[in-house]
N, C-alpha and C positions, 0 to 999 in steps of 0.2 A: 510055112511062109513064105509068101511068093519074093521073089530077088528080080521081080519086072520093073524096069525104070518108065517112067509116064513116056507116052508116045508125043512125037512131037502136035498132033493135034490138041492132045489135053492142054498143053503148054499154050499153044495159041488161044484156046477158049477161054483160060486166066488172064491174057493179055489186056488190061484197059483199053477202052476204045481211044482211037486217034484223035484225040482232042486237045487243046491247049489247055483246059483245067486239069485233066485227068493226067494228062503228062508233064505236067508241071512247066510248062513253057509261055506261060501268062507273063506279060512283059512287068516289071516289079521296078520299083525306085527308093531308094535308101539313101537318107540325108547323110552328109559327111558331116557332124558336129564339129567344129572349128571354133579357134577364139575369138575369130569375129564374127562368128554368130551365135555363140553362147552368151559372151560376156553382155553385149546390149540387151540380150532377152532378160537378163537379171536385173541389170540397172532402170530397164523400161518397166520390167515389173514394180521394184521397189521404190522408185521415183513417183509411180502413180498409183500406188496402194496406201501409201503412207497419208497424202494428204486426203484420200477418200476416207480413209478410217477416221481422220481428224475429224473430217465434215459430219460424218454418221456419230460419232460421239457427242459434237456439239450439238445435234439435232436432238439425240438421245437425253443428254442432260439439260435441255430444256423442256422435259415432259415433267410432269409435277405429280409426284406419286405417293400414295399414304396406303400403308399395308397394317390391317387390325387382325390379328388372330383372336378368334374366339372357340378355341377349341375346348377351353378348360372355362366356358362362360358358364355363370351360377344364377340362378333366380334371386330375386330380391329377399333379401334375410336369410338367406338358405345357404350353408354350406357345402351342400351336396351339387356337383357338378349337373350339367344338361348331360353331359355324357354319360355317365352314370346314373341318370333318371332314365333314359331311353333305352339303357343298355338291362335295366330290371321290366322295363315295359316297352316293346319296342313301337307300340301304337301310342302311346304317351306324346304329348305337344309339350314340349319345355320352352317357357317365356323366359327371355334374358335378356339384357343390354349392357352395353359398355359405350363409357364416356372416352371420348378423344378429341384431341386439335387439331385443328388444321393452322400450320406455324405460318403460311404464307397464302396468298390467292390461288385458287385453281381456276386459270382465266380459259375462257374458250368453252368448248364441247367437252364435256366430262363424262366419265363411262364409270361404271361400276363393274367389278370382276368377282368371281368366288376362286379361291385357290386351294386345291389339294395336294397332298405331300403323300409320297408311298403307296400310289394308287397306280398300278401298272394296267392303263387301259391298253398299251402295248402288247400285250400278250398272246400269243398266236391264236389259243383258242377263246379268248375272249373277243377279238377283234374280227372272230368270223361268225360269233353268236348272235346272227340276225336272219331274218328273211326278206331282202331287197324287194322281190316280187310283192308281199305281203306291204312293204312300206309305199309301194306305188297306189295303194288303195284297191289292190285285186284282192281282196279277202275270198279265203278257201279255207274249208276244214280240216286240211291237211296242210301244216305249215311245214317249213323247211326241217329238215334232220339238223341241220347245224345250231338251232334253236335249244336243243335239248340239252338239260333239265329244264330249261324254261320254256317247254313248248304246250303245254297243256296244265291246266289246274288240277291238281292231286284232289281237291274235294269235289270239284264238279266235273271233272273229264274235259271241261270245256276247252277247245283252243287259246290259246292266250293271241291278243293283239295289241300292242306288239309284243311280239315273242324276243326270244335271245337274253343272255346276260348282260348286254349294253342297256338295253330299254330297264332291264328290271332293276339296274343299280343308279338309274337316272337322280341324281343331285336334286333334292325338293326342298331344303331350306328356304325360308322365307324372310327376305333382309330389308330391312328400311332404315333410313336415316333422318333423324329429327336435327332440326336446325335449333339451336337453344337462343341465336340471336334474333331470329324471325321468330320464334316460337309457333313453329309450324314443321310438317314432314317435310323433305325434299320430294319434289314429283317425279317421276320415274315414268318410263315409256318401257311396254313388255314387248314391243315388237321394233323391228329394224336391226335386231342382235344377230341374226344369221345369217349365210352366205345367200345372195339372191338366187344364184345358181341350184342350191341344194333346195329351197323353198319351191322353187319354178320347176324343178325336173325330177329329184332324187325323192321327193316326201310328196303322197297325194293323197288325198281323202277320198274313201269312197262316195259315190254320187248317192243323194237323198241325203236324209235325215240321219246325224251321225250317231245317235242314239238307237234309232232303229236299224244302221247298219251294223253295229255292233252287239245285239242283242245276243246273237250267239256266241259272243266270244266271252272270255273272261280277261280282267285286267290283269297287270303282270302281279305274281306274287307279294313282291315288297311294296307296291305302291298304294298310296291312300285314299286315291282318288280314280275315277273311272278317266278312259283316254279323251272322252268327249266334255268333259267337265276341269281339265287342266285350268281354263282361265274362266274364270266367271263374269269377269268384265268386259271381254271380247270375244264371243261366240266364234268369231272366224278366226280366232287364235286357239282353236281346238283340235284335236284329234293329231292326225300324223303330222300336221303343219302347225302344230304348237313350237313356236320357235324355241323355247328352253327346250324341249325334246330335239330338236333339231340341231342345237349346239352341242347337247349332250352325245349324241351319237356319231359326231365327229370325232373321233377318238384321237386322245394325244400320243405323240410320239416318246414322251419321256414322263416317268414316274410323278415329278412334280411339275404340275401343271396350272395353269391359269384357264378360266372359259369366260366369256361376256356373259354378264346377267343382266345387266338393265342400262340404259341410257337416261342420263338427266335431262329431263324436259326444261327447256329454256325458255319456252314459250311465253309463258305466263310471269313465272317469279324465277330469279336467279336467272336472269337474263345474261348477264356475262360473265358466269360462272359462279363457284362456290367461294364465297368469301373466306377469308380465315377467319378461326373464331372456335367455338366450344361446340361439338355436336354431339350427336349420340347414336349407336346403333343398335335397332333393335331386332330381337333375331327369333323366330320362330323355331326353336333348335328340334329338328326329325333325323337327321342325316348323321348314323355312327360312322364313326372313324377310327374307334380304339380299337375295335377288333383287327385292324392290320396295322395299328401304330401310325397312323396318320395323322395330320392336323388340316385344319381348316381355316381358312382367312378369306377378309374380305378386301378388296383392292380398289379403292378410288383414286382414278386416272384422267389424266389428258392426253394429247395425241401429239404428235407432230407431222411433216409433210412424211416422213419415212414409218408411221405407224406409233405403236407402242413403243414404249422404255425396252431398250434392247442394247446395252454397251458391249457385250459379247462379240457382237459381229464388228463393231469399231476398231476395238481392239484385235480382233483376229486379223483386221486388215493390216493395222499398223505392224503387229508382231511379225506376219508374213511379209513386208514391205523392209522391215528392219533385217530380218534373216537374208532376203533377196541381195539386198545391199552390201551385207558384210561377207558373203559367199562370193558375190561377183568384185569385190576388191582383193579378198583372198586369191581369187582365181587371177586376177590382173597382176599381182604380184609376182604369180608362180610363172605366167605366161610371159613376163618381161624379163624374169631372171633364167628360166628353163625352157619356153616355148620355141619351136620352128615355125618357120613362114608356111601358108598354106601351099607355096608351092614345092617346097622341101617334103612335105607330109604327102603330098600327091605323088611324087617322083621318086617314092623310095621303090626300090630293088633289092634283089638278093645278096645284091654285093655292098648295098648300104651299110655304113659302120652302125653299131647301136650306140655310140655314145653322143 
C-alpha cells in the first residue's frame, strides 16, 4: 500500500478554473423580510383577491346549467338498462330517451357537453398512447411504438389509423334534444367545438380522397365507423380533422370531466336560446362505462365572459384572500406587541441583548 501524498501538481489540476461562477464569487442579493414589507403584501393580496373572487362567482352563478345523468337509461317498455344490453353485445345500439324540464330560460348561446366520471385520461401510459406524426396526415405502415397494443389490427395485421388507446376509447354516443313545446328537435352544430389551433396545426388529413388514403389501414378496434365516415352530413368533418375526435384527443386532467359535444344552432329556431319547458333527451347508447364503474351525463349550459360555470375558482380566490387578511392581522398584532424597528434589526451586533 502506497503512503505517497498527492503532489502539488495533482492538487492544482483539480482546482476549479478561476471564474466567478466556479469560485462562487457571483454577486448575490438577499431580501431582508421585515414587517414593513411583508405586512403590506398580505393586505394587498387579501384586499385584491376577495373582490376578484366575488366577481368570478357572480359571473359563474349567471351561467345556466342542466345536468342529465343517463348512465342507467332504458329502452321504452324494457326494464333492462342499455348498459346491460351493450355489455352482452358490444356491437348493439341501444336507443333510449329521458324526459327533463328546464325550469328557467337558457338565454344566449347554448352548448351541449357530455360528462364522464371515473375515467382516468390522465394516466401516463394512456396519455402517450398516440402517434402525433400520423395525426399530421403523414401515414406510414410503421406506427409509433407508443400505440401498442392498439397499433395493428389482430385480424388483418393492418396498421391502425388513428392508433393508440386514446383514439380507440373515443366517446361515440349520439345525443339529441327534442323540444315538446316546439315539437321539433333542437338544431345543433357539429363543428366549431374544437380548438382552432388543434384543427389547424396538430391534426391534418392525408392528401387526396380519404377513403383511398386509408385503404391500407384498419380502424381502431372498438370503433363502429371508419375514420373517413365519422360525419356523414359534412364530409369536411371527417378523418383526423373530425372535431369530435379532436376534442376527445385533448386528454382531461382529472378523472371526472366534461367535453364539448355540440353547439345549439340559433340561426333558424331557438334564436334567443332554449326556452323553459319540457324536453326529451334521445340517446343512441353505445359507449360502455360500467366496466370502470363510471357514469355518463349530458350537460346543457350557457356561458359567461369567463367561460363555463366554474365556482371553484371564485371560492379559491376568496379563501386565499381571507387567509391573507387573517394572517396579516395576526402578524400586525404580534409586530405591534413584540416587534422591533428596522433600524434595530439591521444594527444587531454580537453584544446585542436577546431581550
